C-alpha positions, 0 to 999 in steps of 0.5 A: 353434524358434520364438522366444517373445516375453517379455511385459512392459515394453519400451523402446517401452512406456517411450517411450510412457509418457514421452511421454504423461506430458509430453504431458498436463503440457504440454497442461495448462500450455498450457490454463492459459496460454490461460485466463489470457490470456483472463481478464486484460485486461493493464492494472492500471487502468481508465484507465492514462493518468489513473493516470499523471497522478495518480502524477505529481501525487503525485511533484510534491507530494513534490518540493514538500514536500522543497523546503519542508523541513517535518518532523513528529514524532508522539507518541501516549500516554495517549489524546492524539495530538501532532503537532509540525511544524517548518521547515528551521531547526528552528523550529515552524511555527505557524498551520497547519491539520492535518486527519487521517483515521484508518483501521483497517489491516485493515478499513474500519470505524471510519474517523474524521476530525479536525482537530488543534488548536494547543495551543502554537506548532507542537504540534497535538493531538487527544484520542483517549482511547477509541481502542484497537488499530491505526490508520493516520493520514494528515494533511495540514498546510496553510498558507493560502498553499498550503504543505502536508505530508502525514504518514502514521503507524501508531498503536498503543494497548493 
């Protein structure tokens, strides 16, 4: 009597399929890792040293602002932007120059630069009657003696 071997899926076939599947997955992962490593230079800035110095200057400016104690509030309605600047004691800061850049949050179109004018002690105003939608405002309130406050706000009109 001869033994007849049954044809079908055996343990060796299952092992070969299992090993083959994971070999393909690991091979694809390794290929993607190699491609990613070759295509990324490993640094986020062209000159990381200069970027670090710029960041340190930003931190120093924030520390000077905190020591200065100025604060600002922004009110925008009816097409008018009013910026109020107060010192540490809550007194209005008068006689400063307020320059502002306005940008759209999602696009570079429509960028505007403006200087706010002092309407009352510590109250600086800008007419913006034809503006609509969302705007990001970055303003610098600076005194002639070098004291300065940076103000950032999102403004929204209907």
